N, C-alpha and C positions, 0 to 999 in steps of 0.2 A: 385534473393532474397538473402539477407544476411543470415548468420548462427549467431544467437544471443543466448548468455547465459543470461538467465533471473533470477533475484533473488528477492524474496519478503520476508521481515521478519519484517514488521511493527507492527504486531499484534500477539497474542499467537500461531496463525498458521503460520509456515514458509514453504517456498517451493522454489524449483528451476525448471527450465524448459529449453528446447532448442528449438529454432524455426529455421526452414529451409525451403526454398521453399514456404513460406507463410503458413506454418503448424506447430503446436506443434508436435515435433517427440519424445520428451522424457520429462517426469515430474515426480517429486515426492514431497510429502507433508507430514508434521507432525503437528498434532493438539496439541501436548504437549507443553505448554507455558514455560516449563523449558528446552526444548530441543534445543533451537537456537544455543548456543555455542558448543553443542556436535554433533548435527545432520546436521546443514546447511553446515558445512565444508565437511562432508561426502557427501552430496548430490552434492555439486559443484565438488568435485573429481570424482564422478560417472558420472556427466554430462560431464566432460572433457574427461573421458574414453569412453563414448558413442561417443563423436564427433570423437575421433582419430579412434575408432574401425570401424567407418563407413566412413572413409576417408572424413570427412568434415573439412572445414577450418573455424575456429572461427574468426568472423569478428569484434565482439563488445561484451561487456558485459553491460546489463541493470540492473539497481538497482532500487527498490522502495525508493524514496527520502524522504518520510513522508508526513504529521505528523504521529505520531504513538509512539509505545514503544521506549524509550530512548536507552535501551540497545539492543533491536532488531534491530534497525536502524544502530546502530553503528557496530554490527556484520556483517550485511548484506553489509554495505558500504565498510568495512575494506576488506572484501573477494573480493568484485568487484574491488577495487582499486588495490589490490595486483595482481590479475590476468592481469589487464590492464597494470600495470607497467612491470611485467614479461614478457608478450607476446607482448608488445608494440601495443596494440589495443586500440580503443577509448572506453570511458565510457559514458554511456547513463543514465540519471536520468529521472524517470518517477513518476509524482505525485501520491501518494498513493490513494487518493480519486477518481482520474480519473481511476485507475486500477479497482476498485470496480465497477464503474459506467459502465465500458466498457462491462461488462457481459450482460447489458440489452439493449444495442444499436442494432438496432434502437428501438425506443419506442414512443408510443403516450402519455407518461407521463413525466413530469420533474422528473429528478433523483437526490435525495439527499443522497449521502453516508455520514455516520456519524461514527466517532471513539469515543468511550467513553473516557472521560477526568476524571473528578471527580464530585462527587455530580450530580447536574443537568446540567453540563457543557459537551458540545461535541466539537469535531472539525468536521466541516461540509463544504460542498460546495454545489452548485447547478448547474446542467447542463440540457439543453434541451435534446430531445431524440435522437439527433445526436451527443452528447458529446460537444456541444459548451457551454462554460462557461456562466452562467447567474449570478451567485454570486461566488466570489472568496473563497478560503479555509479561515476559520476564526474560532476562539474560541467563541462559544455563549451558553449562559444560557437559557435552554428551559423553556417556560412557556405557559400558556394558549393562548397567543397572538402570538406565534411564527408561522410564515408562514401563518397567518390567511388571510391576504389580497391575497396572491398568491392562496391560497386554495379556495377562493370564485370563482375563474375563471379558475383553472387549477387542473389537477390531478397531484399528487406529490407521487412518490414511495420513501419511506424512508427505509434505510436498513444499515446493518453494526452493530458493537457492540454498538454503541451509540444509534441506533434507538430503541433497545429493551426497553429502560427505558423511551422513549418518547411516546411509544404507548398509554398509558393511559392519557397522557397529551394533545397531539395533537389530537383533535377529529374533524373529517370531512368526509363526504362521498367521498371526493376526496382524502383522505390520504390512502395510501396503505403501508402494512408493511411485505414484505417477510422475511422469517426467514433464519437464518444460511448463511448469505452473507458476506464473508470475502474477502479481496483481495488475489488473487492468482497469482503466476508467470505466469500461463498459460493465464491469461487475460492481460497480458502486451504486447503481440506480436505486435498488430497493432500500438500502440503508439511508441513502440521501433523501429519498421521498418521504420516508417515515420521520426522519428528523425534521423535515419541512412541515409536516402535517402537525407534529408535536411542537413546532416552534423551538427546537432544540438547536440554537444558533450559537456560534462562537463569537466572542468579543473581537471585532475586526481590529480594534486598536492594540489589543494586548495578546492576541493569540500567537503562540509559537509552537512549532513543530514539537512532537514528542520523540525526542532522540533517544531516550532510555539511558544513554550514557553520554557523558560530556565528550564533545569533539577533541580529538587529540591531534594536533598538527605534527607532522614529521618532516625531517629534512632528508632529502635524497642524498644517498652516500656520495655521490659525485659532486655534490655542493658543499660538502663538509671540508672546511680548510685545515689541513693537517700542519701542526707546527713544524718549522724547519729544525733540522738536527744541527 
């Protein structure tokens, strides 16, 4: 089995982990939304130190590719690409929503990870209980009719930061909403290992995070200069 450094930074929680021999052998996580730029680099350095101290050979770096936080994804991908360039090892990109869903596999329910966007919009995908894609990742606006047809015949587990605001709108006995489920580097292992076996590597020079939407910068209200009367 390969030794892979795993990096996840798409949500307010950022994490790094090391997998070796089909197991997670090291992991650190921070729930602080403002910590990505300060903490994630420290986590990665500690992970590399752990690998060296245990006489492991780092074979690849896997990073959460998005969608998610624009800034968080940029930080995670930059760290991953820097390591891959410096160590001349391959880069693996793992879809963020698949990382969240991996925690529930296998399941007798459809899995619908959601990332909060704005207002009633979420980034969502739908997988079966073995992580096969039913609906691709997309940006959708949630209303009373969302997933109604599927819920009439199937159980669906909704989770992630976007599912919180959907709980009061998506009403069905077949809808389940477990709390506090966010993507973690420790959930990336199986997808990353399979990608390594299949040599499904990202182009280090040209890979960019999957934002799904273009980043829109905003100016805080207290920074807007109002014209004098």
